[in-house]
N, C-alpha and C positions, 0 to 999 in steps of 0.2 A: 503494500500498500503506500509507504513512504517512498520508496521508488518512483511509481508512478506520479506520485506528488511533485518529487523533485524533477522528473523530465516534463512534466506540465508547467513547470515554473521557467525551465529553461526555454522551452518552447514559445511561451508568453514573452520572455525576454528578447528572443531572438525576434519575434515579428514586431516588438516594439523598435527594436533597433532598427528594422530594416524601413520601417515607417518613417522614422526621425531621419535616417541617412535619405530615403527617397524625397523626403521633402526637400531638404536641404538641396539636393541635385535639381530639383524642380526650380527651388527660388534661384539658383546660381544661373540656371539655364534661361530662367526668365529675364533676369537681369542681361544677361549676354545677348538677347535677341534683340532686348528693347536698347541696348547700346548701340548695336549695329543698324537697327533701324533710323536712329537718329543720327547717325553717322551717313548712311547711306542718302538722307534727305539732304544733308549739307553737300555733299559731294555731286549728289542730282542738280543742286542748284549752282553748283561752279559748272558742271558739264553743260548746263543751259545758257551758261553766261550772263549769270546774275553777278552783280558788283560784290566783290569781296566786303567791303565796308559792313554789309548786312550781316557778314558772321565775323566778327574781329577775332582775331587771334588763330583762326583756325589753320591757316597755313601759309608761310610766308611767300610760297610761290604763286599762290591764287593772287596775293596783294601785288607781286610783282609782274601780274598781267600774263604768267603762263595759262594756257588753254588747257583744261581736261577733257580728254577723248573718251576715255573709259577707266574704270576701276574693277577692282575685284577683290572683296575680301577673302583672306587665306587664313588668317588666326585671329581668335578672340579668347581672352583670359581675364578674368577678375583680378585685380591688384589685391594679393593677400591680405596687406596691412589695411587696405581700404576697399572693403567687398563693394562699395556705392560706386567705385571706380572700375572701368575696364579698359584694358589696352587691345586695340585692333589693329592688327597688321593688314595694310593694304596695296595691291599692286596698281601704280598710277599709270596711264599712258598720256603723255603730255606733250605739248609744244611749247617752245620758249617765246618771247614775243616777236622775235625775228624769224618763226617758222620751223625751227630745228625740232625735230621729233624727239623725244626720250622716252625712256621707263625709269622708274623709280619706286623702289619699297619703301614704305612709310608706315610708320608706329604713330597711331593716334590715342591720346588719353581720351576716354569718354566719361566726365562725371556727371552721373544722373542726378541732377538737383533736385527740386526746383532752384533755379532754372539749370536746363542742360548746359555743361561748359565744353567745348571740344577744343583740343590744342594738337598740334602735330608735336610728338615727343622726341621722334629719331628718324634719320634716312639711314636705308642700308641699301 
């Protein structure tokens, strides 16, 4: 009888742990998805030719007059020490103000406010 109770307790603990870990993963996944959506909105605005001054501090290339032709997110992660922030790696296809085409891989930091703040963190 005691053995059955012991295994029942183990099963309940395992189910609770699975539920808690599953919920954490869902929350993290939702935060990443929201961060990617917000970044996509801003990069879409750049690709449509909207002025950079509407989105201050997002990307110095945008301010410098580079044209964004296309972009592709390749990796998104929450910042471990600040889970309200995500780092999103994006491949950019650009042309400089003189028309020369180039490719860059950029990491953006998306801080999920309010307000949402997006800044270019690094270039690879």
